[in-house]
MARMARTOR-469561 format. One record per residue (C-alpha): residue in three letters; residue number from 1; x, y, z. Coordinates in steps of 0.1 Angstrom, whole numbers, plus 5000, padded with zeros to 4 digits. Layout:
<atoms>
+-----+-----+------+------+------+
:  aa :   i :   px :   py :   pz :
+-----+-----+------+------+------+
: ALA : NUM :    X :    Y :    Z :
...
+-----+-----+------+------+------+
</atoms>
This chain:
<atoms>
+-----+-----+------+------+------+
:  aa :   i :   px :   py :   pz :
+-----+-----+------+------+------+
: MET :   1 : 1823 : 6774 : 5129 :
: ALA :   2 : 1809 : 6740 : 5113 :
: ASN :   3 : 1779 : 6737 : 5136 :
: TRP :   4 : 1772 : 6773 : 5122 :
: LEU :   5 : 1772 : 6755 : 5089 :
: ILE :   6 : 1756 : 6725 : 5093 :
: GLU :   7 : 1727 : 6739 : 5120 :
: PRO :   8 : 1705 : 6752 : 5093 :
: LEU :   9 : 1708 : 6713 : 5073 :
: SER :  10 : 1692 : 6697 : 5103 :
: PHE :  11 : 1662 : 6710 : 5093 :
: GLU :  12 : 1640 : 6695 : 5058 :
: PHE :  13 : 1627 : 6727 : 5052 :
: MET :  14 : 1661 : 6742 : 5046 :
: ARG :  15 : 1674 : 6714 : 5029 :
: LEU :  16 : 1652 : 6716 : 5005 :
: ALA :  17 : 1651 : 6755 : 5000 :
: ILE :  18 : 1685 : 6754 : 4991 :
: ALA :  19 : 1683 : 6724 : 4969 :
: THR :  20 : 1658 : 6748 : 4950 :
: ALA :  21 : 1677 : 6779 : 4958 :
: VAL :  22 : 1710 : 6761 : 4938 :
: MET :  23 : 1689 : 6746 : 4910 :
: VAL :  24 : 1666 : 6783 : 4907 :
: GLY :  25 : 1701 : 6799 : 4906 :
: VAL :  26 : 1717 : 6784 : 4882 :
: LEU :  27 : 1689 : 6779 : 4856 :
: CYS :  28 : 1686 : 6818 : 4864 :
: SER :  29 : 1717 : 6824 : 4852 :
: VAL :  30 : 1716 : 6804 : 4821 :
: VAL :  31 : 1690 : 6819 : 4808 :
: GLY :  32 : 1689 : 6850 : 4824 :
: SER :  33 : 1723 : 6859 : 4798 :
: TYR :  34 : 1705 : 6859 : 4766 :
: LEU :  35 : 1690 : 6885 : 4778 :
: ILE :  36 : 1715 : 6907 : 4794 :
: VAL :  37 : 1735 : 6902 : 4758 :
: GLN :  38 : 1698 : 6911 : 4737 :
: ARG :  39 : 1693 : 6940 : 4755 :
: MET :  40 : 1662 : 6927 : 4768 :
: ALA :  41 : 1661 : 6924 : 4803 :
: LEU :  42 : 1626 : 6941 : 4809 :
: LEU :  43 : 1617 : 6910 : 4795 :
: GLY :  44 : 1622 : 6887 : 4824 :
: ASP :  45 : 1604 : 6917 : 4842 :
: ALA :  46 : 1574 : 6920 : 4816 :
: ILE :  47 : 1568 : 6881 : 4817 :
: ALA :  48 : 1573 : 6874 : 4857 :
: HIS :  49 : 1541 : 6904 : 4863 :
: SER :  50 : 1523 : 6884 : 4833 :
: VAL :  51 : 1518 : 6856 : 4850 :
: LEU :  52 : 1494 : 6866 : 4877 :
: PRO :  53 : 1464 : 6862 : 4861 :
: GLY :  54 : 1473 : 6822 : 4849 :
: LEU :  55 : 1476 : 6819 : 4886 :
: ALA :  56 : 1447 : 6835 : 4896 :
: ILE :  57 : 1423 : 6811 : 4871 :
: ALA :  58 : 1442 : 6779 : 4877 :
: PHE :  59 : 1437 : 6788 : 4914 :
: PHE :  60 : 1403 : 6792 : 4912 :
: LEU :  61 : 1397 : 6763 : 4887 :
: GLY :  62 : 1416 : 6741 : 4912 :
: VAL :  63 : 1444 : 6730 : 4884 :
: ASP :  64 : 1482 : 6728 : 4891 :
: ILE :  65 : 1489 : 6771 : 4895 :
: LEU :  66 : 1524 : 6764 : 4873 :
: VAL :  67 : 1501 : 6753 : 4846 :
: GLY :  68 : 1479 : 6789 : 4841 :
: ALA :  69 : 1513 : 6810 : 4851 :
: PHE :  70 : 1528 : 6790 : 4814 :
: ILE :  71 : 1499 : 6799 : 4799 :
: SER :  72 : 1497 : 6831 : 4809 :
: GLY :  73 : 1533 : 6837 : 4807 :
: THR :  74 : 1532 : 6828 : 4768 :
: ILE :  75 : 1503 : 6846 : 4757 :
: SER :  76 : 1519 : 6879 : 4769 :
: THR :  77 : 1548 : 6872 : 4745 :
: PHE :  78 : 1523 : 6863 : 4720 :
: VAL :  79 : 1505 : 6897 : 4728 :
: VAL :  80 : 1537 : 6921 : 4730 :
: ALA :  81 : 1552 : 6903 : 4696 :
: TRP :  82 : 1518 : 6909 : 4678 :
: ILE :  83 : 1518 : 6947 : 4690 :
: GLN :  84 : 1551 : 6953 : 4676 :
: SER :  85 : 1548 : 6934 : 4644 :
: GLN :  86 : 1511 : 6951 : 4636 :
: SER :  87 : 1518 : 6987 : 4650 :
: ARG :  88 : 1544 : 7013 : 4652 :
: VAL :  89 : 1546 : 7013 : 4690 :
: LYS :  90 : 1584 : 6998 : 4703 :
: ILE :  91 : 1585 : 6970 : 4723 :
: ASP :  92 : 1598 : 6987 : 4751 :
: ALA :  93 : 1561 : 7004 : 4752 :
: ALA :  94 : 1545 : 6972 : 4744 :
: LEU :  95 : 1562 : 6953 : 4778 :
: GLY :  96 : 1556 : 6984 : 4800 :
: LEU :  97 : 1516 : 6986 : 4786 :
: VAL :  98 : 1515 : 6943 : 4788 :
: TYR :  99 : 1528 : 6932 : 4819 :
: SER : 100 : 1512 : 6962 : 4839 :
: GLY : 101 : 1478 : 6954 : 4820 :
: PHE : 102 : 1479 : 6915 : 4830 :
: PHE : 103 : 1492 : 6925 : 4865 :
: ALA : 104 : 1467 : 6944 : 4873 :
: LEU : 105 : 1445 : 6917 : 4855 :
: GLY : 106 : 1458 : 6893 : 4879 :
: VAL : 107 : 1450 : 6911 : 4910 :
: THR : 108 : 1413 : 6919 : 4895 :
: LEU : 109 : 1408 : 6885 : 4894 :
: ILE : 110 : 1422 : 6875 : 4924 :
: THR : 111 : 1397 : 6903 : 4937 :
: LEU : 112 : 1366 : 6890 : 4922 :
: LEU : 113 : 1369 : 6858 : 4923 :
: ARG : 114 : 1372 : 6857 : 4960 :
: SER : 115 : 1405 : 6835 : 4957 :
: LYS : 116 : 1423 : 6820 : 4986 :
: LEU : 117 : 1457 : 6826 : 4968 :
: ASP : 118 : 1484 : 6839 : 4989 :
: LEU : 119 : 1493 : 6868 : 4964 :
: ASN : 120 : 1523 : 6877 : 4988 :
: SER : 121 : 1540 : 6846 : 4987 :
: PHE : 122 : 1539 : 6849 : 4950 :
: LEU : 123 : 1549 : 6885 : 4950 :
: PHE : 124 : 1583 : 6880 : 4972 :
: GLY : 125 : 1586 : 6848 : 4972 :
: ASP : 126 : 1582 : 6818 : 5001 :
: ILE : 127 : 1614 : 6795 : 4999 :
: LEU : 128 : 1613 : 6781 : 5028 :
: GLY : 129 : 1578 : 6768 : 5024 :
: VAL : 130 : 1592 : 6742 : 4994 :
: THR : 131 : 1577 : 6711 : 4992 :
: SER : 132 : 1592 : 6679 : 4978 :
: ALA : 133 : 1567 : 6682 : 4951 :
: ASP : 134 : 1580 : 6716 : 4944 :
: ALA : 135 : 1615 : 6708 : 4943 :
: LEU : 136 : 1610 : 6679 : 4920 :
: ARG : 137 : 1592 : 6700 : 4896 :
: THR : 138 : 1619 : 6723 : 4898 :
: PHE : 139 : 1645 : 6697 : 4891 :
: ILE : 140 : 1625 : 6689 : 4857 :
: ILE : 141 : 1622 : 6722 : 4846 :
: THR : 142 : 1656 : 6729 : 4851 :
: ILE : 143 : 1668 : 6692 : 4832 :
: ILE : 144 : 1649 : 6703 : 4806 :
: VAL : 145 : 1655 : 6744 : 4799 :
: LEU : 146 : 1693 : 6733 : 4803 :
: LEU : 147 : 1694 : 6702 : 4781 :
: LEU : 148 : 1678 : 6723 : 4757 :
: VAL : 149 : 1704 : 6752 : 4762 :
: LYS : 150 : 1731 : 6727 : 4757 :
: LEU : 151 : 1713 : 6710 : 4723 :
: PHE : 152 : 1709 : 6743 : 4708 :
: TYR : 153 : 1735 : 6764 : 4718 :
: LYS : 154 : 1750 : 6772 : 4686 :
: GLU : 155 : 1718 : 6785 : 4672 :
: LEU : 156 : 1708 : 6803 : 4697 :
: LEU : 157 : 1744 : 6816 : 4695 :
: PHE : 158 : 1738 : 6829 : 4667 :
: TYR : 159 : 1705 : 6842 : 4669 :
: THR : 160 : 1710 : 6859 : 4700 :
: PHE : 161 : 1741 : 6883 : 4683 :
: ASP : 162 : 1726 : 6883 : 4646 :
: PRO : 163 : 1689 : 6876 : 4643 :
: LEU : 164 : 1689 : 6889 : 4605 :
: GLY : 165 : 1716 : 6872 : 4600 :
: ALA : 166 : 1705 : 6835 : 4616 :
: GLN : 167 : 1675 : 6837 : 4590 :
: ALA : 168 : 1690 : 6843 : 4563 :
: ILE : 169 : 1713 : 6810 : 4567 :
: GLY : 170 : 1675 : 6793 : 4572 :
: LEU : 171 : 1674 : 6792 : 4612 :
: PRO : 172 : 1640 : 6792 : 4620 :
: GLY : 173 : 1640 : 6827 : 4644 :
: ASN : 174 : 1602 : 6827 : 4653 :
: PHE : 175 : 1606 : 6794 : 4664 :
: ILE : 176 : 1637 : 6802 : 4687 :
: HIS : 177 : 1626 : 6836 : 4694 :
: PHE : 178 : 1592 : 6820 : 4714 :
: GLY : 179 : 1612 : 6793 : 4724 :
: LEU : 180 : 1633 : 6815 : 4742 :
: MET : 181 : 1605 : 6828 : 4756 :
: ALA : 182 : 1591 : 6795 : 4767 :
: ALA : 183 : 1621 : 6788 : 4784 :
: ILE : 184 : 1626 : 6824 : 4803 :
: THR : 185 : 1582 : 6819 : 4815 :
: LEU : 186 : 1595 : 6782 : 4828 :
: THR : 187 : 1625 : 6796 : 4842 :
: ILE : 188 : 1603 : 6826 : 4862 :
: ILE : 189 : 1582 : 6797 : 4871 :
: ALA : 190 : 1603 : 6780 : 4888 :
: SER : 191 : 1616 : 6809 : 4904 :
: MET : 192 : 1587 : 6822 : 4919 :
: GLN : 193 : 1585 : 6801 : 4950 :
: ALA : 194 : 1624 : 6812 : 4959 :
: VAL : 195 : 1625 : 6850 : 4951 :
: GLY : 196 : 1585 : 6862 : 4938 :
: VAL : 197 : 1574 : 6875 : 4905 :
: VAL : 198 : 1586 : 6914 : 4919 :
: LEU : 199 : 1623 : 6900 : 4925 :
: VAL : 200 : 1628 : 6873 : 4898 :
: VAL : 201 : 1642 : 6896 : 4877 :
: SER : 202 : 1669 : 6907 : 4899 :
: LEU : 203 : 1681 : 6866 : 4899 :
: LEU : 204 : 1676 : 6863 : 4860 :
: ILE : 205 : 1699 : 6895 : 4856 :
: GLY : 206 : 1720 : 6899 : 4884 :
: PRO : 207 : 1744 : 6869 : 4884 :
: GLY : 208 : 1749 : 6878 : 4848 :
: ILE : 209 : 1757 : 6908 : 4848 :
: THR : 210 : 1779 : 6905 : 4876 :
: ALA : 211 : 1796 : 6875 : 4854 :
: TYR : 212 : 1796 : 6901 : 4824 :
: LEU : 213 : 1814 : 6925 : 4841 :
: LEU : 214 : 1840 : 6895 : 4847 :
: VAL : 215 : 1843 : 6876 : 4816 :
: LYS : 216 : 1842 : 6880 : 4779 :
: GLU : 217 : 1824 : 6851 : 4764 :
: LEU : 218 : 1786 : 6837 : 4766 :
: HIS : 219 : 1797 : 6806 : 4779 :
: LEU : 220 : 1821 : 6817 : 4805 :
: MET : 221 : 1798 : 6843 : 4815 :
: MET : 222 : 1767 : 6816 : 4819 :
: GLY : 223 : 1795 : 6790 : 4841 :
: LEU : 224 : 1805 : 6820 : 4858 :
: GLY : 225 : 1770 : 6835 : 4869 :
: ALA : 226 : 1756 : 6802 : 4881 :
: ILE : 227 : 1780 : 6799 : 4904 :
: ILE : 228 : 1776 : 6832 : 4922 :
: ALA : 229 : 1739 : 6823 : 4915 :
: VAL : 230 : 1742 : 6794 : 4941 :
: ILE : 231 : 1764 : 6815 : 4966 :
: ALA : 232 : 1741 : 6843 : 4965 :
: SER : 233 : 1711 : 6817 : 4968 :
: VAL : 234 : 1728 : 6797 : 4997 :
: SER : 235 : 1741 : 6829 : 5015 :
: GLY : 236 : 1706 : 6848 : 5015 :
: LEU : 237 : 1688 : 6812 : 5027 :
: TYR : 238 : 1717 : 6815 : 5055 :
: ILE : 239 : 1714 : 6851 : 5062 :
: SER : 240 : 1673 : 6843 : 5059 :
: TYR : 241 : 1676 : 6814 : 5088 :
: TYR : 242 : 1701 : 6833 : 5112 :
: LEU : 243 : 1685 : 6870 : 5110 :
: ASN : 244 : 1652 : 6857 : 5104 :
: VAL : 245 : 1645 : 6879 : 5076 :
: PRO : 246 : 1621 : 6871 : 5044 :
: SER : 247 : 1644 : 6848 : 5019 :
: GLY : 248 : 1638 : 6863 : 4987 :
: PRO : 249 : 1648 : 6899 : 4995 :
: ALA : 250 : 1679 : 6887 : 5015 :
: ILE : 251 : 1688 : 6864 : 4980 :
: VAL : 252 : 1687 : 6893 : 4960 :
: LEU : 253 : 1705 : 6917 : 4983 :
: VAL : 254 : 1736 : 6893 : 4981 :
: VAL : 255 : 1734 : 6892 : 4945 :
: SER : 256 : 1733 : 6934 : 4944 :
: GLY : 257 : 1764 : 6931 : 4967 :
: LEU : 258 : 1785 : 6907 : 4947 :
: PHE : 259 : 1774 : 6929 : 4915 :
: LEU : 260 : 1782 : 6956 : 4931 :
: LEU : 261 : 1818 : 6942 : 4941 :
: ALA : 262 : 1822 : 6934 : 4906 :
: LEU : 263 : 1814 : 6967 : 4898 :
: LEU : 264 : 1844 : 6982 : 4916 :
: PHE : 265 : 1869 : 6960 : 4918 :
: SER : 266 : 1868 : 6942 : 4880 :
: PRO : 267 : 1900 : 6938 : 4868 :
: SER : 268 : 1892 : 6953 : 4839 :
: GLN : 269 : 1855 : 6969 : 4839 :
: GLY : 270 : 1857 : 6980 : 4875 :
: ILE : 271 : 1856 : 7014 : 4880 :
: LEU : 272 : 1884 : 7017 : 4911 :
: THR : 273 : 1904 : 6994 : 4890 :
: LYS : 274 : 1901 : 7010 : 4861 :
: ALA : 275 : 1916 : 7044 : 4875 :
: GLY : 276 : 1941 : 7027 : 4887 :
: THR : 277 : 1951 : 7013 : 4852 :
: ALA : 278 : 1948 : 7046 : 4839 :
: ASN : 279 : 1972 : 7061 : 4861 :
: ARG : 280 : 1996 : 7037 : 4856 :
: SER : 281 : 1997 : 7038 : 4820 :
: THR : 282 : 1997 : 7076 : 4820 :
: LYS : 283 : 2032 : 7072 : 4843 :
: ILE : 284 : 2042 : 7049 : 4821 :
: LEU : 285 : 2038 : 7073 : 4792 :
: ARG : 286 : 2055 : 7099 : 4809 :
: GLN : 287 : 2080 : 7076 : 4821 :
: ILE : 288 : 2087 : 7070 : 4776 :
: LYS : 289 : 2087 : 7103 : 4771 :
: GLN : 290 : 2111 : 7116 : 4793 :
: TRP : 291 : 2139 : 7086 : 4779 :
: ARG : 292 : 2127 : 7095 : 4746 :
: ARG : 293 : 2143 : 7133 : 4758 :
+-----+-----+------+------+------+
</atoms>
């Protein structure tokens, strides 16, 4: 058993991959919790697809591709906000149009610019190819985002559950909104190499909604979600190592499996446990009625 656990750690690429997966898991769980409670889970998917044009242009110009990804993702959020504020189009329709348009633009640019960008690794992830520089960059992004969440937790909590009330007491609603968008974009950039832009929404949302079925407070949801994400990320990497399957999909499958377990067996929200609780409550009510007779 010990050899089974220790053997992958003898390789540097696995140590870097596990360290990166842990950081990404914690980061995605914390940021994704805000998306869940705001019912904007698809926003993460939209931004993830919108970074592709920035990747293509940055790679062509020879600059850091993650800088291009951040700029492209930020522009997409501004475009969505502009469409929503200037027209009758709802946010879900704006998201669908913008992210598909940006994604198509990215694929077209990669073709026109004859880019040698490995599209497959960015779409589906390649965490086993993480370098020390990649791990350091992920660490910096994680620390910055978590520190900002810690410093402005009360303001973010108020805005998340009552945006109008937050603005009424003088909180800068637009600044908080775009700050959240920037945090989501940075989180997606940090997660791209782990699971890719196609699967990143699962890591953003999966651990959070699993924790949502088990706890009620937002800070507990973040903490438990982070633990679930770390377990899923490390387990997915071990599955990838021993079964020789892609690491990104393996991580996502573990996340999905843990959610299914919580959905079925959560003490308060589980499908099976609720049925058992309802049956017990019915029996108790029947007994009370019999005693009254």
